[in-house]
Backbone bond lengths (Angstrom), bond angles and torsions (degrees), N, CA, C in turn:
res aa  C-N    CA-C-N  psi(-1)  N-CA   C-N-CA  omega(-1)  CA-C   N-CA-C  phi
1 M - - - 1.394 - - 1.431 109.10 -
2 P 1.370 123.02 107.30 1.478 124.39 -174.29 1.515 111.76 -55.89
3 Y 1.450 118.52 -45.83 1.367 118.40 -174.93 1.592 113.95 -63.78
4 L 1.313 114.92 -34.77 1.469 118.16 176.85 1.513 109.70 -65.64
5 R 1.325 116.48 -41.15 1.527 115.56 176.21 1.436 113.73 -59.68
6 L 1.328 117.97 -35.86 1.451 123.16 177.54 1.532 110.14 -67.78
7 V 1.345 115.63 -40.73 1.489 118.35 176.82 1.591 109.18 -60.18
8 L 1.359 114.44 -44.39 1.397 116.49 179.78 1.529 114.06 -63.68
9 A 1.256 116.76 -34.72 1.432 119.34 179.34 1.578 112.85 -73.35
10 L 1.345 113.62 -29.04 1.498 114.71 178.04 1.532 115.86 -83.50
11 L 1.318 112.72 -30.20 1.485 116.59 -176.41 1.465 119.62 -90.09
12 L 1.374 115.78 -24.59 1.352 117.77 175.45 1.497 120.40 -58.35
13 P 1.419 116.62 -39.53 1.394 118.51 169.86 1.491 115.31 -60.31
14 L 1.276 113.62 -28.59 1.481 119.12 179.85 1.481 113.52 -57.11
15 A 1.302 114.18 -39.45 1.474 122.14 -174.71 1.632 107.29 -62.51
16 A 1.252 115.24 -45.37 1.527 124.44 175.82 1.561 110.12 -61.40
17 A 1.327 113.27 -30.65 1.532 112.02 -174.51 1.524 114.36 -98.08
18 L 1.397 117.57 6.94 1.459 119.07 175.79 1.524 107.46 -63.80
19 P 1.359 111.93 146.61 1.477 116.19 -174.15 1.494 109.89 -70.36
20 A 1.375 114.11 141.07 1.515 119.06 176.13 1.512 110.85 -95.38
21 H 1.306 120.14 146.38 1.353 120.96 176.43 1.602 110.83 -117.24
22 A 1.315 116.03 131.78 1.467 121.01 -171.54 1.528 111.72 -50.21
23 A 1.335 116.39 -39.76 1.458 121.05 -173.29 1.568 108.92 -91.68
24 N 1.271 117.74 -15.31 1.456 119.39 -178.55 1.529 111.50 -134.33
25 T 1.317 115.86 73.29 1.452 121.55 -176.14 1.565 104.16 -79.55
26 P 1.236 115.90 130.11 1.488 120.48 -174.64 1.507 113.09 -78.57
27 L 1.299 114.58 160.67 1.508 122.26 170.05 1.476 111.23 -73.33
28 P 1.344 121.51 149.29 1.434 120.95 173.05 1.575 105.91 -59.51
29 I 1.260 116.04 154.63 1.522 121.29 -179.54 1.471 112.86 -54.94
30 E 1.360 116.61 -40.18 1.516 118.76 -176.00 1.533 111.71 -71.40
31 Q 1.310 117.31 -13.91 1.499 117.44 178.32 1.538 114.50 -97.29
32 I 1.281 116.07 1.61 1.467 119.14 179.70 1.506 106.15 -76.20
33 R 1.351 116.74 142.85 1.437 122.92 175.07 1.467 108.03 -98.88
34 I 1.352 121.13 119.74 1.477 123.96 -174.26 1.491 109.99 -64.04
35 D 1.371 121.53 -36.98 1.418 122.14 176.85 1.512 114.40 -56.50
36 E 1.294 114.12 -43.53 1.483 119.74 177.53 1.585 111.19 -68.27
37 L 1.307 111.43 -39.84 1.461 110.09 -177.95 1.455 114.12 -72.23
38 M 1.333 118.27 -31.71 1.455 123.34 174.26 1.517 110.54 -65.02
39 N 1.273 114.97 -39.60 1.528 119.09 176.83 1.511 111.79 -63.25
40 D 1.342 116.81 -39.00 1.454 118.04 -177.74 1.521 111.53 -77.75
41 T 1.338 123.66 -24.54 1.382 124.67 -175.99 1.524 114.00 -101.66
42 Q 1.271 120.70 -8.53 1.482 127.49 176.73 1.417 112.40 -110.37
43 K 1.410 116.93 126.15 1.477 120.68 -179.97 1.662 101.61 -126.27
44 T 1.305 109.51 139.07 1.491 120.08 178.64 1.472 111.21 -111.96
45 G 1.402 116.99 158.01 1.490 119.54 172.67 1.493 105.72 -171.21
46 G 1.399 109.44 -163.21 1.468 115.86 -176.62 1.470 112.88 115.63
47 G 1.247 119.49 -160.74 1.429 124.67 -176.68 1.556 111.07 -142.32
48 I 1.414 113.44 -161.48 1.490 118.24 179.98 1.437 114.04 -57.56
49 E 1.348 114.01 -46.10 1.567 121.65 -172.34 1.515 109.32 -81.60
50 S 1.250 121.39 -28.19 1.475 118.07 -173.69 1.551 105.83 -145.24
51 S 1.363 111.18 162.49 1.476 118.96 174.34 1.548 111.45 -140.45
52 E 1.263 115.81 154.87 1.507 121.59 -170.26 1.434 106.60 -134.53
53 M 1.340 117.18 155.57 1.484 129.40 171.29 1.493 110.68 -139.04
54 V 1.316 116.66 131.74 1.429 118.64 168.41 1.506 106.14 -121.08
55 W 1.343 113.67 129.82 1.496 119.97 -177.14 1.525 107.67 -125.59
56 W 1.369 110.37 114.36 1.406 120.18 174.63 1.448 114.61 -80.71
57 L 1.294 122.71 125.13 1.570 123.73 -175.95 1.556 106.83 -106.61
58 P 1.340 118.70 82.81 1.538 118.21 176.83 1.438 110.33 -75.02
59 P 1.363 117.77 167.57 1.457 120.78 -176.16 1.609 114.01 -55.50
60 Q 1.377 112.78 -31.65 1.449 121.37 -173.25 1.484 108.84 -63.76
61 L 1.467 113.96 -40.90 1.460 115.92 -179.39 1.497 114.81 -66.40
62 W 1.320 112.89 -40.38 1.500 117.32 174.59 1.548 109.49 -62.16
63 A 1.326 119.62 -42.00 1.398 119.09 -177.30 1.580 110.23 -64.14
64 Y 1.425 117.02 -35.82 1.437 120.35 -178.65 1.595 107.16 -64.53
65 V 1.369 113.93 -53.81 1.489 119.32 -178.81 1.456 109.56 -54.53
66 L 1.307 119.45 -50.78 1.533 121.73 -174.07 1.530 108.40 -66.95
67 A 1.302 119.38 -37.31 1.462 118.89 177.88 1.530 112.22 -60.59
68 K 1.409 115.16 -40.07 1.440 123.27 -179.80 1.558 107.86 -64.77
69 Q 1.324 115.41 -38.50 1.452 119.66 -177.26 1.561 107.35 -69.61
70 E 1.332 116.53 -41.32 1.399 122.82 178.90 1.580 111.00 -63.14
71 G 1.292 115.51 -40.06 1.459 121.44 -178.62 1.465 112.69 -69.18
72 A 1.419 112.87 -22.65 1.404 116.79 -176.21 1.582 111.95 -78.87
73 G 1.245 114.26 4.49 1.541 115.67 179.86 1.445 116.99 132.21
74 G 1.295 119.85 -2.61 1.411 118.39 -176.56 1.502 113.79 -88.25
75 K 1.257 120.64 144.94 1.493 126.38 174.71 1.453 108.37 -118.39
76 H 1.376 112.82 151.46 1.442 113.12 -176.62 1.521 109.98 -131.23
77 D 1.335 116.12 158.47 1.365 120.97 -178.63 1.553 107.27 -82.81
78 K 1.317 118.95 114.42 1.483 121.98 -172.54 1.581 106.74 -72.35
79 S 1.341 118.09 -36.02 1.462 116.46 -176.34 1.482 107.85 -65.15
80 A 1.339 121.00 -44.05 1.398 122.43 178.57 1.542 113.43 -63.16
81 S 1.301 113.81 -36.09 1.513 120.51 178.36 1.492 105.96 -62.97
82 Q 1.304 120.07 -54.27 1.474 119.07 -176.94 1.523 112.58 -60.27
83 A 1.315 117.99 -35.30 1.440 122.10 -176.55 1.517 113.74 -62.51
84 V 1.339 115.59 -36.01 1.475 117.92 -177.55 1.444 118.75 -119.25
85 S 1.410 116.30 10.04 1.462 116.98 -177.39 1.480 112.75 -64.93
86 K 1.329 118.21 -31.35 1.473 117.17 -177.27 1.538 106.32 -68.65
87 Q 1.310 121.26 -36.31 1.413 123.25 -178.45 1.542 112.51 -64.78
88 F 1.363 117.44 -39.92 1.490 121.00 172.51 1.489 115.96 -71.69
89 Q 1.320 118.52 -28.83 1.410 124.31 178.32 1.591 107.01 -63.13
90 D 1.358 112.32 -46.70 1.416 121.35 177.79 1.566 112.46 -60.28
91 L 1.393 114.94 -41.47 1.409 120.24 -178.45 1.479 112.35 -62.32
92 F 1.255 117.76 -45.36 1.472 122.09 -174.62 1.488 114.18 -84.07
93 T 1.365 118.60 -12.83 1.470 117.11 169.24 1.603 111.64 -90.44
94 R 1.300 116.04 -8.48 1.453 118.97 -178.19 1.536 109.40 -92.97
95 H 1.337 119.61 -9.41 1.447 120.54 -172.58 1.503 108.42 -133.08
96 T 1.370 116.38 152.11 1.436 125.51 171.47 1.503 104.62 -123.51
97 V 1.266 116.57 127.93 1.431 126.33 -175.73 1.564 115.05 -107.91
98 V 1.278 118.19 127.25 1.464 120.39 -179.37 1.555 107.56 -130.44
99 A 1.246 118.66 135.10 1.499 123.71 168.83 1.505 112.05 -101.44
100 V 1.310 119.14 137.87 1.424 124.15 -178.26 1.521 112.53 -127.52
101 L 1.298 119.38 135.50 1.372 121.63 176.66 1.545 110.93 -135.56
102 R 1.314 118.44 130.54 1.476 121.28 173.35 1.423 113.29 -129.79
103 I 1.362 118.60 124.97 1.427 126.10 173.62 1.444 107.22 -92.62
104 S 1.333 120.91 109.70 1.547 123.31 -168.29 1.589 110.67 -83.68
105 D 1.380 116.75 -15.93 1.363 117.84 175.94 1.551 112.82 -139.97
106 N 1.326 117.94 107.82 1.426 119.10 -173.57 1.593 109.51 -91.74
107 N 1.241 121.07 1.73 1.411 120.12 -176.00 1.489 113.42 -104.65
108 T 1.260 123.64 22.84 1.459 125.02 174.01 1.490 113.09 -129.29
109 L 1.249 116.79 162.68 1.469 122.79 178.52 1.425 109.34 -74.45
110 N 1.332 118.84 -21.54 1.496 122.96 177.88 1.464 106.29 -123.03
111 P 1.410 118.37 87.39 1.347 122.36 -175.61 1.549 112.26 -73.18
112 E 1.291 114.54 152.11 1.537 117.43 -179.49 1.502 107.37 -101.07
113 F 1.367 112.13 143.93 1.449 119.12 -178.40 1.561 109.65 -110.84
114 S 1.365 117.51 141.21 1.491 117.56 176.52 1.519 107.27 -70.51
115 G 1.286 112.53 149.29 1.442 121.14 -179.75 1.502 115.55 -86.37
116 E 1.287 117.84 174.82 1.450 125.98 -174.16 1.567 113.61 -59.22
117 A 1.408 108.59 -46.71 1.471 114.95 -176.25 1.492 111.95 -72.27
118 E 1.303 120.42 -38.07 1.436 121.32 179.17 1.554 110.01 -64.62
119 L 1.296 118.03 -48.10 1.488 120.18 177.93 1.525 111.28 -62.82
120 R 1.271 119.90 -39.07 1.424 120.93 -175.33 1.546 108.34 -67.80
121 S 1.317 119.60 -33.87 1.534 120.52 -178.39 1.545 108.24 -71.54
122 Q 1.350 119.86 -17.30 1.428 118.55 -179.28 1.508 116.18 -106.32
123 L 1.369 117.26 4.59 1.440 121.98 -166.83 1.515 109.62 -103.45
124 R 1.362 115.32 133.38 1.425 122.47 176.50 1.587 105.72 -141.73
125 L 1.359 117.43 149.18 1.414 121.62 172.82 1.461 111.58 -123.02
126 I 1.298 119.93 128.55 1.434 128.12 176.08 1.491 110.11 -104.63
127 D 1.354 115.53 113.94 1.456 123.17 -166.35 1.533 109.84 -80.96
128 M 1.336 118.48 -177.37 1.355 125.56 -175.20 1.508 115.27 -59.87
129 N 1.327 114.49 -24.33 1.404 122.94 -177.45 1.505 115.18 -105.04
130 G 1.422 114.71 9.47 1.445 115.93 174.33 1.578 112.82 95.31
131 E 1.290 118.20 -7.74 1.460 120.64 -172.31 1.550 108.69 -77.19
132 S 1.322 124.64 141.05 1.464 123.95 177.68 1.499 108.73 -93.99
133 H 1.302 115.31 146.82 1.421 119.37 177.98 1.571 106.47 -138.80
134 T 1.374 113.51 145.99 1.472 121.42 169.14 1.510 110.61 -105.57
135 P 1.324 117.36 159.40 1.497 120.09 -176.95 1.478 110.44 -62.27
136 V 1.365 115.67 142.32 1.495 122.64 172.66 1.520 104.68 -62.07
137 A 1.403 116.93 134.09 1.419 123.43 172.43 1.567 109.39 -47.18
138 A 1.395 114.93 140.54 1.503 120.10 178.36 1.508 112.38 -48.90
139 D 1.402 110.62 -46.09 1.515 115.78 -174.84 1.517 112.99 -77.26
140 K 1.324 117.81 -0.86 1.484 120.13 178.63 1.445 113.82 -106.80
141 V 1.395 117.23 -6.06 1.440 120.58 -178.13 1.474 110.69 -67.42
142 D 1.296 117.94 137.93 1.515 122.27 179.08 1.509 109.17 -47.32
143 P 1.368 125.06 127.02 1.477 125.56 -173.31 1.593 105.95 -65.60
144 E 1.306 122.86 -33.06 1.414 117.38 177.12 1.602 115.89 -65.68
145 L 1.331 110.70 -31.47 1.493 114.24 -179.40 1.511 105.68 -77.31
146 S 1.239 122.46 -36.62 1.525 124.81 175.38 1.432 112.98 -60.88
147 A 1.346 117.97 -37.55 1.508 123.46 176.09 1.424 110.90 -66.78
148 I 1.356 118.30 -42.66 1.455 121.47 177.30 1.469 115.23 -62.34
149 L 1.286 115.73 -43.48 1.427 121.69 179.43 1.513 109.27 -62.64
150 K 1.251 114.90 -42.71 1.512 117.96 -179.42 1.482 110.74 -64.47
151 V 1.340 119.24 -38.22 1.418 118.46 179.81 1.506 115.39 -75.73
152 M 1.416 112.30 -33.83 1.463 112.89 175.09 1.471 119.22 -84.30
153 R 1.303 123.24 -3.39 1.409 128.81 -176.46 1.592 107.78 -52.98
154 P 1.343 116.22 -51.44 1.488 118.32 -176.71 1.536 109.68 -59.27
155 V 1.359 117.18 -41.14 1.458 117.55 -177.01 1.569 107.66 -68.77
156 L 1.262 122.48 -46.02 1.394 125.07 -179.97 1.521 109.99 -59.55
157 T 1.329 116.59 -46.48 1.522 122.85 178.29 1.441 110.86 -57.02
158 G 1.343 117.05 -34.95 1.472 120.28 -179.91 1.550 112.39 -65.81
159 L 1.323 115.31 -19.43 1.520 118.09 -179.88 1.485 111.91 -77.76
160 I 1.401 117.22 -26.91 1.424 117.89 -175.83 1.511 116.00 -119.79
161 G 1.325 117.72 3.07 1.442 125.23 176.46 1.511 115.12 86.80
162 P 1.355 121.27 -169.21 1.382 127.11 -169.07 1.580 114.25 -55.27
163 A 1.364 116.60 -31.84 1.459 118.58 -179.83 1.490 110.51 -60.64
164 G 1.261 118.02 -22.23 1.431 122.66 -175.08 1.572 110.59 -64.44
165 E 1.349 116.80 -21.27 1.471 120.17 175.37 1.470 112.80 -65.02
166 N 1.335 117.72 -18.87 1.442 119.79 179.10 1.507 116.10 -105.72
167 M 1.400 115.48 12.62 1.494 122.43 178.11 1.488 106.06 -73.91
168 Q 1.251 116.56 146.55 1.367 125.04 177.84 1.546 109.79 -118.49
169 F 1.431 120.70 126.30 1.389 124.20 -173.56 1.523 111.34 -94.85
170 Y 1.260 117.83 136.97 1.501 123.52 178.55 1.481 112.46 -133.18
171 V 1.290 111.99 138.79 1.454 120.77 -173.12 1.540 110.68 -107.26
172 F 1.333 119.40 134.12 1.456 121.80 177.18 1.539 106.73 -124.68
173 P 1.282 118.45 167.45 1.460 118.62 176.53 1.538 108.81 -63.43
174 G 1.308 114.25 156.54 1.512 121.03 175.34 1.555 109.85 -83.86
175 R 1.330 115.76 -25.24 1.449 115.55 -179.72 1.520 107.90 -137.14
176 G 1.379 113.76 148.73 1.466 121.49 173.26 1.443 110.50 -102.98
177 K 1.328 117.51 -161.11 1.460 124.74 179.53 1.491 113.60 -65.52
178 A 1.340 114.85 -34.82 1.489 119.06 -176.45 1.451 116.12 -107.75
179 G 1.276 119.98 8.17 1.467 123.90 178.52 1.464 112.53 139.75
180 P 1.443 114.04 -164.10 1.478 120.40 -176.33 1.572 110.24 -55.17
181 V 1.400 113.29 144.86 1.384 116.39 173.23 1.539 111.54 -70.42
182 A 1.305 117.84 -40.51 1.402 122.89 178.75 1.595 111.22 -155.34
183 D 1.294 116.25 118.20 1.455 117.83 178.91 1.573 106.26 -114.67
184 A 1.325 116.63 115.85 1.375 124.24 -172.91 1.553 113.00 -64.38
185 L 1.341 119.83 -12.38 1.405 127.41 -173.57 1.568 111.63 -112.02
186 A 1.331 115.89 -8.05 1.483 123.27 -177.37 1.525 109.77 -96.71
187 D 1.328 113.26 164.53 1.446 120.33 -179.27 1.572 109.07 -88.19
188 G 1.358 118.95 132.78 1.366 120.58 -177.89 1.557 110.84 148.87
189 K 1.339 116.17 -159.90 1.460 121.15 174.90 1.489 110.74 -151.69
190 M 1.327 112.76 156.50 1.442 122.57 171.65 1.554 108.78 -121.90
191 R 1.283 115.42 139.97 1.498 117.79 -179.90 1.499 112.41 -120.78
192 V 1.322 120.43 134.81 1.419 121.79 175.90 1.544 106.65 -112.96
193 M 1.364 117.37 126.15 1.463 122.45 179.65 1.603 107.35 -103.40
194 L 1.333 112.83 124.80 1.462 119.13 175.22 1.475 107.89 -121.37
195 G 1.369 116.83 97.47 1.457 118.07 -167.56 1.475 111.35 63.10
196 R 1.383 116.59 -127.20 1.466 121.04 179.10 1.456 115.47 -90.61
197 N 1.270 117.00 -1.70 1.538 123.44 178.29 1.458 115.69 -95.40
198 E 1.312 113.87 135.14 1.437 122.07 -179.70 1.484 111.88 -110.14
199 F 1.423 116.72 139.37 1.421 123.96 178.71 1.539 107.63 -124.26
200 V 1.323 119.23 115.60 1.390 124.98 -172.40 1.561 111.72 -102.61
201 F 1.340 114.71 126.12 1.425 120.62 173.81 1.484 110.85 -106.57
202 R 1.369 117.29 106.86 1.502 119.22 -177.78 1.529 108.64 -81.53
203 L 1.356 116.95 136.51 1.401 120.23 -179.96 1.520 111.77 -119.45
204 P 1.319 115.21 153.66 1.460 129.61 -1.85 1.530 112.83 -67.99
205 L 1.264 118.15 167.49 1.421 121.57 179.92 1.592 105.20 -86.66
206 G 1.363 109.96 125.11 1.507 117.24 -175.74 1.470 116.02 -60.26
207 A 1.335 114.77 -31.53 1.496 119.76 -178.85 1.588 112.68 -64.60
208 L 1.237 114.80 -18.04 1.476 118.93 -174.32 1.550 112.34 -95.53
209 L 1.368 114.83 -2.94 1.463 120.32 -173.86 1.512 110.08 -118.15
210 P 1.324 119.61 152.34 1.423 124.01 172.02 1.580 108.98 -52.54
211 A 1.325 119.60 141.61 1.447 122.49 172.39 1.465 113.69 -57.65
212 R 1.299 120.58 156.08 1.446 120.66 179.34 1.619 107.38 -123.12
213 R 1.350 111.95 148.95 1.450 120.15 -167.27 1.493 107.65 -124.72
214 D 1.386 111.98 138.92 1.467 115.97 166.98 1.470 110.17 -79.45
215 P 1.293 120.42 115.84 1.481 125.21 -177.33 1.505 111.48 -63.98
216 G 1.302 119.18 -24.11 1.453 121.42 -179.10 1.446 113.68 -74.30
217 N 1.343 119.78 -42.05 1.440 120.75 -174.56 1.515 116.81 -126.33
218 G 1.412 114.09 -1.41 1.421 119.71 172.38 1.487 115.59 85.80
219 E 1.417 118.08 -3.39 1.468 120.64 177.44 1.461 112.62 -64.24
220 T 1.387 116.52 141.31 1.467 119.15 -179.70 1.528 106.90 -111.46
221 F 1.374 114.19 154.17 1.449 120.75 -178.47 1.526 106.71 -142.46
222 P 1.397 118.75 168.70 1.418 121.07 -179.74 1.514 111.10 -59.98
223 G 1.284 113.64 158.56 1.538 118.23 -175.28 1.424 115.17 -67.37
224 N 1.300 122.67 -12.49 1.497 120.71 178.24 1.565 110.72 -94.68
225 Y 1.339 118.06 4.27 1.391 120.06 172.76 1.522 113.62 -80.98
226 R 1.265 119.53 135.26 1.520 118.86 176.70 1.586 108.35 -105.41
227 Y 1.281 117.92 -23.04 1.471 117.14 -176.65 1.484 105.79 -136.46
228 N 1.370 113.01 156.15 1.431 122.64 175.20 1.556 105.78 -67.78
229 P 1.372 119.07 117.40 1.547 115.70 -178.36 1.450 115.06 -67.44
230 Y 1.318 120.59 -12.62 1.485 123.26 -177.44 1.540 110.38 -95.76
231 T 1.305 117.67 -31.11 1.472 121.73 -173.51 1.528 114.53 -120.08
232 G 1.315 115.78 -16.64 1.458 117.04 178.60 1.498 111.07 84.14
233 S 1.350 120.22 -2.39 1.482 120.22 -177.08 1.496 111.92 -71.27
234 P 1.385 118.04 141.98 1.491 119.61 177.05 1.502 106.68 -64.58
235 L 1.339 111.42 144.60 1.476 121.39 175.16 1.556 113.68 -100.36
236 E 1.296 115.23 153.79 1.514 119.28 176.62 1.542 107.29 -121.46
237 A 1.343 112.12 151.72 1.439 119.63 177.44 1.495 111.68 -61.29
238 V 1.358 118.67 142.28 1.546 120.62 175.10 1.453 105.73 -80.42
239 G 1.324 118.24 124.81 1.483 118.36 177.48 1.490 113.71 -69.62
240 G 1.293 112.86 139.85 1.444 124.32 177.21 1.572 114.95 74.68
241 G 1.348 113.26 29.53 1.485 123.25 173.40 1.568 109.24 78.71
242 R 1.246 116.80 -134.51 1.549 117.13 -168.73 1.526 109.59 -93.86
């Protein structure tokens, strides 16, 4: 698929250009464990009658998926990549992308899924600084971002199975009045409100950081832990990644 190859060419440089934080230096893309990253970026909720999932798609998740696609045999035009990489870096720092899925009836063999308009009307995002955002209107989303989401939908759907066909993608601003909406490597949290339900993404995402170890007993914990939750002992970064 020529367009997908172009997407790969343009977004792979983005991974290298993501901002580094002195206190939260990220793992190299190839050392990220996708099961941990999926766990960090997917939140589920609901009740007996219905179930919901909110999936945040930070730049690092895109970078991982695209790197795997590239490693599976794709080659890209480096000159084209360099020519437009700045444009795509700007595109993905200006937007926050969230996928939402709601199964409105869990008790049938043919469950019903909530539609795009219904979910949109109930969706809000509270950024790292406490500012509330509503989704960007579908006809106001950057056309390039819309095209990329359309191309990547089958890839992302493949990560969660058939239910992914009923996911709805929503775009929020990448920055609020006080700073980034959500930085996967910074300290803080982002909240997504879907009706009365709240889904909290604690930052930084542990899957993006080297694991941390208790020097006293050798136990290891996700990279966003600072203390052993059982003993209170300070943790130290595990050298050389995982």
